N, C-alpha and C positions, 0 to 999 in steps of 0.2 A: 294498466297496472292497477291488480284488484288492492281494495282496503282492506288492513287487517284487520281494523274492527269490523269487519262484518263475518270476519272466520271465527266465531264463537266456538268452536268443536271443543273448548275447553272442559273434560272427564272428570280430571283427578291433577290435581298438581300436589307436590312432595318436596321435604327438602332437596336442596340441593347440594352436591358435592360429586368430584368425578373421584370415588373412591374404589373400582374397580381397577383390576387389572387388563391389560389387553388381551382383546379378543377371548372375553369370559364367554361361559356357555351361553348367557343369556344375551348378551351382547351377538353371539352368531345368532341368537336365535330371531330377537327383533332385525337383523339384517335382514335375514331371510324373508321375513314378514313383511319390510320396507322392499323389497326387489318387487314383492306380488303388490304391493301398492303402487309403486312407480308403473309399472305396465298397466294398471286397471286404473289409472290416472292419465297413461298416455292413450288408453283404446277409449276411455271415455265409459267405463264402465261401470257406474256407482253402486249400482247390486251388488258387484264381485267384491268391491271394498267392504262393503254392510256385510257380506256373509262373513265375514273374518273378527266384527264385531264383536265383544266380551258382555254379559248382562250386563256391566254399569254402561258401557257407552249405549246400547237397547234400552234403559231405564231413561237416559236423555235423550236421545232421539231417537226416531221412529222412524223406519226406512221410506217413510212420505218423506219426510221432513228433510232427513239426510242427501236423498235423490235432487230433491227444489235445490239445495244447498250447491249439492254437485255441480249441478249443472246451470246453476244462475251464476255460480261465484267461482267456482275451481274450473271447471271445463275450460271459460271461455279467455282463461291464460294461458290455454296452448300448452305442446307438446314439453317435456320437460328434456331438454338436450344432455344435462350436466348436473350429478350430485355429490354430495360428498359428505360422510359424516363431521361435526364439528366438535360434538363432546357424548360421552354417555354417561348420566350420570349416576353416582348412587347403585351402581349397577344394575336400572331402572328405566331411565331416559334416555332415550338417545333424542340427539338434534342434527337433524341434516339439513345441510344447505343444497336449495332447490336453482336451479336456473330454468325457467317457463321461459316462453316463446314472446311473453309481453314483459319478463322482469325475474328478481331473484327473489323469493321466499324463504324462511325457512320452516322446517315442519320438526314439532318435539311429536315424540313417539313413544308411548310404552305398552307392553303385554300385561296382560293378568293373568294371575295363577295356570290357567288352561292353556296359556300364549292365545290370546284373543287380543283383539285390539281396547284398548282400556284410554290412551289420552291420544287423544288427537286434535291435533293445534298448530293450526298456519299462522303466520307474524312476517312481516317484512323483514328481511334479511338485515341487520347492523356490520354496516363495514367497522373493520379493523379502527379504532379512535386514533392509529398516528402514535409517533413517539414524542416525547419532550425533544426540544432541541439541545438541554445542554443534562448531563447526568445530575440525577435527582441528589441533592445532600443525604450525608447520613452518619451515622456514630460508629458503625462498624468499621475498624482499625486495619482488618483483612490480615491480621496474625496468625492468626490459626488456620486450621487445614477443616475445622465448622466455621470461622470466621468464612473465610471464603467460598465453604460449599453453600452458608446462607443468603451470601450475596450474590449468587448465580442464580440463584433458585428467585431472590427477591428485585433484581434487575427486571426481569421478563413482566414483573407486574408493572412497580415504581415508576418504571419507564415509560409506561402508557401514556398518553394525553388527559387521558379522560383522570386518572388516579391524582390524588393528593400527598396525603399521609399514610405513614406506615407503621406497626410496632410488632414487633415477634420478640419471645420468649419461649426458650429451649430449656428444660429441666433434664438433665440427665445426669444418672448416678451419684442424683445430690448436689450438683454443681447448676447453679441459674448463668446463661448469659441472653442478656437482652440485645436488642438490636432494631435502630428507628432509624425512618429514612421519608424524605420530604418533607411538609409543612402542615402544620396543626390547620392553616389557612393560607389559602391559594393568595401566593405573593407576598406571604409576611417574612419567609427564609427561616422560621423558625421550627425547628426540628422537633417531632413530638419526644417524648423521654417516656420512663417505662412507668410514670405517673400520672400521664395522658389518660384523661376520662374519655372514652366513646363508648352509642350503644352498642350492645352486644347480640340485641334484637330474640333471637330463639335460644342462647344456651340459657337467657331466664329458664327457658322449661324445665333444665334439669335444678337448678334449684327449687323450681315448685314442685318437682318428683322429689327432693329431699325433704321438704316439707310434708309432704306424703308419708314417706317412709317414716319421718319425725314422729308424727300424731298415732299413728300404725305405733309405733315402738311404748309410746304412752300410754297407749289402749286407747284414746280419743277416737278414735274409727278404726276400720278397718279395712283391707284391700277389695275386699271381698262386698264390703257395703256396698246395697244400690242409693244411688245419685238421689230417687225420687224421697228417701230418708232426709232427707236435707234440704228438699224444695217446698215453698207450700203447695199448698193443697188444689188449688187452681192448675200449679203448673205440674203439679206429680201428677194429675188427673189423666195427663197423654201418654198413653200407654206407650206410645213410639217409644218411651224413655225408661220403661219401669225393667228392662234388661241391664240396665245397665251400669258399671261398676266403677269405685272409685278409681280402679287399678286400669280397667279399659278407659277412664279419661287420661293417662299419665301416657299412655303405651301404644295409643291413637290405634287403637282396634272398636271404639263405642258406635263405628256407624252413623256419627254426627257429622256432616261436613265441615270442609275446612274453614269455611266461617259464616255465622247466621245471615242471610241471604236478605234483612232487612239492616244492616250495619253499615250501606253504605249510603243509605238513606239518613244516616244522624251525621255525617260527616260534612258541617259547616265549613271546613278546610280540605279540601281533597288532598293536600299533602300531607297533613296531620289525622288520615283516616281515623284511629280508634277513640280520639281524643273527648270525642262526642258521645259514645255507645256507653250507655249506663245500666245499670241495675232491672230496670223498668222497663228498659228497651231487649234484655235480654229474656225476660221473664214472658214479654208479650211473644217474643220469638217461640220461644219454646212450649208455648201452652199449646201450638199447633205446629209441630215442627215435623217433618216425617225424617226419620235416617238417609243414608244411601246404602247402607248393608245390615244385617243383622248382629245386635251386639255381639263381641268377638269372635266374630267369622273372620275378619278380612284389616289390615291393616291400612287406613288412611289417615294421612296427617291432620292435622286437625288444632288450629290456632284455638278455634271455637273450645273442644273439649278442654285444654288444659285450661282455659280462662274458667272454666264454668269447674273446674276442679279448685284451681286459689281461690274462688270465693267461697267454696264450701267451707274449705280448711279456714279461711277466715270467719265465717260464721260460728263452726266449730270454737276456736280459737278466743273469740272475741277480740281481735286484733287486725288493724287492715295488713294488706299481704308486704306490704313496705316494714312492717313494726315485724311482724313474723319473722322477713330475711334479716333483719337486720339483730333479734333477739337471741333466734334457732341458729342462724347459720354463721352470720358474719362478723359480730360481737367472737364467740368461743373462738375463731379462727384468727382473731386480729384484721381484718378484709375493712377498714375503715372508707373504702373509697366503692364499693359494692354496692351503690343505691339507686334508687327510682326518682328522687327527687333531688336535682341539681340546687343547691345553695349560689348564693351568688358568688362565696368562697370557692365552691367545687367547679362552680361554672367559665372561672378564668383558667382552670385545669382542661375544661373541653374542648376539642376537636370539632370547629366548623363542619357542620357533612353536606357533603357533594352529591347529584343524584349517578347514576349507572355513566352518563353522559359527561359529565364532568362540570356540571350545572350547579352551584349552592341551590339548597333546597333545607326545609325544614326539620330541626329533629322533633321525633315521636314525643307524643304525650298520650298517655292512659287512663281509664276509667277503669270498668267494670274487667273488661280483657287484660288488665298489668301482668296477671300470670302467665301469662304466654309469649313476652317480649318486651318488658319494660323498664330491663334494668341497664345500668352504665355500669365500666368494670374498670378495668386497667390491666396491664398488662402484668406488673407483679401481682396485684390479687388473684387475678385469673392461674398463676402460676404459684400461686398458695393454696386455691381451691385445687386443683389437678394433685398438690401434693398432698392434700387430706382425704384425698380417694385414693390414691395411691398408698396410703400410709395407715394402716388402723391400728386405731387405740381405745382404749377403755371409756370412749365419753357419747355422749347420745348423740351429738353430731357425728362422728364416727361411726359409730353403728346404723344411724341412719343414712349415710353414705354409701357405706358395703350394701345396706339393704337395697338402695338403687340399681346397680350392679345384679342383683337375681335376675337371669332370664325369666321375662314374664311373658314373652311371645316367642315362637319359631315359626316360619313359614321357607321352606326352602333357603335360600339361601341367607333370609333376613330375620334378624335377633334384635331382641331389643330387653331392654329392662326397665328400671321404673325412670322415665324421662331420657336416658343415654339410646341410643345407636352403635349395635357392636358390629365393627365393616371390617375387612381384611384390605391391610395394604401388603403387597407383597408377603403373604403369606401367613402374616403376623395379625393377630386380634389386635381393635382397639376400642377404648370406650370414647365414643365420636358425640358430638353436635358442633350444628354451624348457626351462625344466625345472618339474617339481614333485613335491611328497612330500608326505603326510600334514599336515604344515606349512610350506611355503614354496611361495614360487611365481618365476619367473625367466624373465628374456627378455632376448635379446640380438640386434641383428641389423646389419651395419655393410656399407655399399657403398664401397669403394674411390674409386673416379670423384669419385661426392659427397661424398667425405672424410666420410662421416656415420657416426656409429655412436652407437645410444642403449642402455643396461642399464637394467633397471630389477628392483628385486627387491624381495620383499616376506616378512614372516616370516606371512601368514597362505596357507592352502591354495588360498583363491581364485585363480581366474586370472590374472596381468596380462595375458596374451597382447592383450585388447583397449585396455588402456593402454598398450601399447609402440607399439601400430599405427595408436593414433590419436595418437601423439607423433609418429611419424614423419610421417603426413599431414600433420600441422600444422605442420612446420617444414623439410620435405624442399624 
């Protein structure tokens, strides 16, 4: 059996959400290319697979390197006897289960804008976690059709043996309903509630985007400002950075990679990888970094880019990231439970975190890259946030929220505002973001015209995206 650690074909990673409709055009194209990949794997034709590779793939792996890896790590696994599609994420990334002679692997695969291979990543197939022995506890009273629809969706997630706690919030036609399942800590029999604190991961990026919009409205920055304007001369001297604007940092078109390649070297605790990465480390990286693509040319999801954006806004405002979040967004909206730092009192409301396999893990702490994923929040607070996004008002924070909805990048089926991804569920557009740490998963969508918002928070690293989309489909 091949070891997954040897199969390092990670060429692109993006946010996760099963947000497409069955058999989209994009999925059919991806499936068609996959059938060729499977054919060439069985025929041991590395060059034929490489001939389908796009620019980003070829930039990472030369023909010789790919041929070596294929011949020494892929082909020895034998022939593929069975294959099946497990998921199609964000109308972009397909995950296939492959049964080789020597064992079962899964392949994550995506195509670029020219329908060429972009992501090509093998890993060991993870079996289903199985189910809990008894039904998880819930606050859902099952009185209304909405209650029953939510429960039908939620049970698919919370009954899995690896999941622990779950909070769901729905805002529909001005009415709020919240539902809670499971436990705040495995074995404590204590249900979460709508004020339980969870890590919200990359939903934080929409807050950082709102800060950008706010300071743009206040004429402190322009969306088109080049980032080198705000960087030390020693960093700004890197010509690779000179075409990047603040807007590009927010809509993931900067050309920067997902993460700086030196960040893991500074992680003294692997389970808490962002904690030790500071501004000095970031500047050292930026002095010599190379971009993945030309700025403004292509969408490439980047934690690094949003981290830099928040760092710049902190410099402009003279405040820390957490102070900006509190003063610009949370205080005006009465969102007292959306914070970066957990005080002892808040810690008592924080749900203990568990990884994707259901093992207890560490909560994350952030340094300079806090703007990409450091916030904690509650279902109640995120419903307040969604309501504010859906309800324009003549206030500075409302104007900033509305600015984040303006489309700043469009490529085929992909649309982005500032921070927000604009996705389609059952032919209806939603503003969307999800989040994931090693020990949490989060999901937020809203549509102002439908007067509908859905929030899902879990204290397990297993994604809640399928659950969130399922709820939307049942109730929209």
